[in-house]
C-alpha positions in Angstrom: 0.0 0.0 0.0 1.2 3.5 -0.9 1.4 5.6 2.2 0.5 9.2 1.5 1.1 11.5 4.4 0.1 15.1 4.6 2.4 17.4 6.5 0.5 19.7 8.8 2.7 22.5 10.0 1.1 24.5 12.8 1.8 28.2 12.4 0.1 31.3 13.7 -0.1 32.7 10.2 -1.5 30.1 7.7 -1.0 31.4 4.2 -2.9 29.9 1.3 -4.3 31.0 -2.1 -7.9 30.6 -3.1 -9.1 30.8 -6.7 -12.8 30.5 -7.6 -13.5 27.5 -9.8 -15.8 27.6 -12.8 -17.6 24.3 -12.2 -17.5 21.2 -10.1 -16.2 18.0 -11.5 -16.4 14.5 -10.0 -12.7 14.0 -11.0 -11.5 17.1 -9.2 -8.8 16.0 -6.6 -9.8 16.4 -3.0 -6.3 16.1 -1.7 -2.8 15.1 -2.8 -3.5 11.4 -2.5 -6.0 11.8 -5.4 -3.3 13.4 -7.5 -0.8 10.7 -6.7 -3.3 7.9 -7.5 -4.1 9.6 -10.8 -0.4 9.4 -11.8 0.9 12.8 -10.7 4.2 11.5 -9.1 6.3 14.6 -9.4 6.5 17.0 -6.4 5.2 20.5 -7.1 2.4 22.9 -6.8 -1.1 21.6 -7.6 -4.7 22.6 -7.1 -7.0 20.5 -4.9 -10.7 20.9 -4.2 -11.4 20.1 -0.5 -14.6 22.2 -0.6 -15.7 20.9 -4.0 -15.8 24.1 -6.1 -13.0 26.2 -4.8 -9.4 25.2 -5.8 -6.7 25.5 -3.2 -3.1 25.7 -4.4 -0.8 23.5 -2.3 2.7 22.0 -2.5 2.5 18.2 -2.8 5.7 16.4 -2.1 5.7 13.0 -3.8 8.6 11.1 -2.2 9.9 7.7 -3.4 8.3 5.9 -0.3 4.9 7.3 -1.2 4.9 10.1 1.3 3.1 13.2 0.3 2.7 16.7 1.8 0.3 19.5 1.4 0.0 22.8 3.2 -3.0 25.0 3.7 -5.2 26.9 6.1 -7.4 25.5 8.9 -10.5 26.1 6.8 -9.0 23.8 4.2 -8.1 21.3 6.9 -11.8 21.3 8.0 -12.9 20.7 4.4 -10.6 17.7 4.1 -11.4 16.1 7.4 -15.2 16.5 7.2 -15.4 14.5 4.0 -13.0 11.7 4.7 -11.7 9.8 7.7 -8.1 10.6 8.6 -5.6 9.4 11.1 -2.8 11.6 12.6 0.9 10.9 13.2 3.1 13.3 15.2 6.8 12.9 14.7 9.3 14.5 17.1 13.1 14.8 17.2 15.3 16.3 19.9 18.7 18.0 19.6 20.5 14.7 20.4 19.0 13.1 17.4 16.5 11.0 19.3 13.2 10.4 17.6 9.7 9.3 18.7 6.1 9.5 17.5 2.5 9.4 18.6 -0.2 8.2 16.4 -4.0 8.7 16.6 -6.5 6.6 14.6 -9.0 9.5 14.2 -8.4 13.2 13.5 -10.6 16.1 12.4 -11.2 19.8 13.0 -14.5 21.7 13.1 -15.3 24.8 11.0 -14.3 28.3 11.9 -17.7 29.0 13.4 -16.9 26.3 16.0 -13.4 27.6 16.7 -11.6 24.9 14.6 -12.3 22.6 17.6 -10.0 19.5 17.7 -11.3 15.9 17.6 -8.6 13.3 18.1 -8.7 9.8 19.5 -7.2 6.3 19.2 -3.7 6.9 20.6 -0.9 4.5 19.8 2.5 5.1 21.4 5.6 5.3 19.4 7.8 6.3 22.3 6.6 9.9 22.6 3.6 9.4 25.0 0.2 11.0 24.6 0.4 14.8 24.9 -2.4 15.5 22.5 -5.5 13.7 23.9 -5.8 16.2 26.6 -6.4 18.9 24.0 -9.3 16.9 22.4 -12.6 18.9 22.3 -10.9 22.3 22.6 -10.8 25.3 20.2 -7.8 26.7 18.5 -6.4 29.8 20.3 -4.1 32.5 19.1 -2.7 35.7 20.7 -5.6 37.7 19.4 -8.4 35.0 19.6 -8.4 33.5 23.1 -10.7 30.4 22.9 -9.3 28.3 25.8 -11.0 27.7 29.1 -8.3 29.3 31.3 -8.9 32.7 32.9 -5.5 33.6 31.3 -4.7 33.9 27.6 -2.9 30.6 27.0 -1.6 31.6 23.6 0.1 34.7 25.2 1.2 32.8 28.2 2.7 29.9 26.2 4.0 32.0 23.3 2.2 29.9 20.8 -1.0 29.0 19.1 -2.8 25.7 19.7 -5.8 23.9 21.0 -5.2 25.1 24.5 -7.3 24.2 27.5 -5.5 25.5 30.7 -3.0 25.5 29.2 -1.2 22.5 27.4 0.6 19.2 27.3 1.9 20.0 23.8 3.0 23.3 22.4 4.3 22.8 18.9 4.1 26.6 18.1 5.9 27.7 21.2 9.2 29.4 21.6 12.1 27.6 19.8 14.3 26.7 22.7 17.2 25.0 21.0 17.0 22.1 23.5 16.7 22.2 27.3 16.1 25.6 28.9 14.5 25.5 32.4 14.4 29.3 32.5 11.7 29.2 29.8 9.5 26.6 31.4 6.4 25.5 29.4 6.7 28.3 26.7 8.8 26.2 24.3 7.9 23.9 21.5 7.5 21.0 23.9 5.8 17.6 24.1 5.4 17.0 27.8 5.0 13.2 27.9 8.3 12.7 26.1 10.7 15.4 27.4 8.7 17.5 29.9 8.1 21.2 29.8 11.7 22.4 29.8 13.0 20.7 26.6 12.2 22.2 23.3 12.1 19.9 20.2 14.4 20.3 17.2 11.3 19.4 15.1 7.7 18.6 15.5 5.6 17.5 12.5 1.9 16.6 12.4 0.8 14.5 9.4 -2.6 13.1 8.4 -3.4 10.1 6.2 -6.7 8.9 4.9 -8.1 5.9 6.7 -8.7 3.1 4.2 
């Protein structure tokens, strides 16, 4: 089976280009896996149609092992995950070269009107532990849109943007600490169940894949 993974990079500013489509076609690709399965095996910029009639231009990375990546905004992520079932894999690496992952059998986000609320379940441990399930059912918060349940603004307090509650077990968009730094406790790009709150990751990637 060809494994087609979609890289989901959590950033405060999510940049994407929308162009209005002229008509809807049943053969329009919903995501990069549709392109790959239709014979588009060269990495590059393609248009996909997660909402049906509006194309979204994304970069699809077709790697030799079948991996695939597309980048877009949370609205596009909602359109993707509302029409198909996806699972999520979180890959982490520290500054010593150690790697671990956490996998979830179900992942989706709600529309903007519902705060891009996170739905994630079915944890499988790949050494990283489960730092995401505690965020399930919470809305996505940023500095200027506080949607957590804390009396404080978790995005400001944690220097990031995420599905905060009060406040987090994972903070992928936090301050880049370049490793361990106890003086910046819980504000770094941390994954608590693997390295605690004082160790920032070298990299954190979140990828989704259609469930067959």
